PLY file of the C-alpha trace (Angstrom):
ply
format ascii 1.0
element vertex 84
property float x
property float y
property float z
element edge 83
property int vertex1
property int vertex2
end_header
30.53 -39.23 -111.05
28.94 -42.16 -112.75
26.79 -41.98 -115.83
23.83 -44.07 -114.55
23.32 -41.79 -111.57
22.87 -38.73 -113.80
21.27 -40.50 -116.74
17.84 -39.21 -115.68
18.90 -35.60 -116.17
17.85 -33.74 -119.31
20.33 -33.85 -122.18
23.34 -31.60 -121.69
22.93 -31.02 -117.95
25.42 -33.66 -116.79
28.17 -32.32 -119.06
28.52 -29.10 -117.03
28.61 -30.74 -113.60
31.93 -30.50 -111.74
33.25 -32.21 -108.63
33.67 -28.85 -106.86
29.94 -28.74 -106.19
27.23 -30.88 -104.66
24.32 -31.35 -107.07
20.64 -32.09 -106.48
18.23 -32.67 -109.35
14.58 -32.06 -108.43
11.29 -32.61 -110.16
8.47 -30.25 -109.31
5.01 -31.60 -110.17
2.52 -29.57 -112.24
0.48 -28.69 -109.13
3.34 -26.54 -107.81
2.79 -23.00 -109.03
5.61 -20.78 -110.19
5.25 -18.62 -107.09
5.31 -21.60 -104.75
8.37 -23.06 -106.52
10.13 -19.71 -106.28
9.47 -19.48 -102.54
10.62 -23.04 -101.89
13.83 -22.58 -103.88
14.50 -19.23 -102.17
14.29 -20.93 -98.78
16.75 -23.60 -99.91
19.12 -20.90 -101.13
18.86 -18.77 -97.99
19.17 -21.41 -95.30
21.02 -24.29 -96.96
23.30 -22.54 -99.43
21.85 -24.01 -102.64
21.78 -22.00 -105.83
19.59 -22.54 -108.85
21.58 -23.73 -111.83
18.97 -24.84 -114.35
15.20 -25.09 -114.79
13.32 -26.87 -117.54
9.55 -26.48 -117.91
7.66 -29.31 -119.59
4.36 -29.16 -121.49
2.52 -30.99 -118.70
3.46 -28.16 -116.31
6.12 -30.06 -114.37
9.60 -28.63 -113.90
13.05 -30.20 -113.64
15.40 -28.17 -111.46
19.12 -28.53 -110.82
20.55 -27.03 -107.62
24.19 -26.80 -106.64
26.36 -25.62 -103.76
30.08 -25.53 -103.13
31.41 -28.51 -101.24
32.59 -27.53 -97.80
36.24 -27.84 -96.85
35.34 -30.28 -94.10
33.74 -32.69 -96.57
36.62 -32.52 -99.03
39.34 -32.85 -96.39
40.84 -36.28 -95.91
40.14 -37.55 -92.36
43.74 -38.63 -91.81
45.17 -35.19 -92.67
45.23 -32.38 -90.08
43.80 -29.03 -91.06
46.34 -26.22 -91.54
0 1
1 2
2 3
3 4
4 5
5 6
6 7
7 8
8 9
9 10
10 11
11 12
12 13
13 14
14 15
15 16
16 17
17 18
18 19
19 20
20 21
21 22
22 23
23 24
24 25
25 26
26 27
27 28
28 29
29 30
30 31
31 32
32 33
33 34
34 35
35 36
36 37
37 38
38 39
39 40
40 41
41 42
42 43
43 44
44 45
45 46
46 47
47 48
48 49
49 50
50 51
51 52
52 53
53 54
54 55
55 56
56 57
57 58
58 59
59 60
60 61
61 62
62 63
63 64
64 65
65 66
66 67
67 68
68 69
69 70
70 71
71 72
72 73
73 74
74 75
75 76
76 77
77 78
78 79
79 80
80 81
81 82
82 83
């Protein structure tokens, strides 16, 4: 992980990120209601395996969200090594 890639995250968020997971930071605009955000994130969790790690609500009504999911074995496996 490189620092510039995660430099746009709120303070302290990048420190807890490990290489065992895939990470996606999202910004939800103020127009997105709490209910709508909840439904969207539930769909991501149900069908794509993402889990909610952090949420930060700002005074303008926007939200910063950090999602993660375990990396699959196929992605972490080296292409030149056979699977056991």
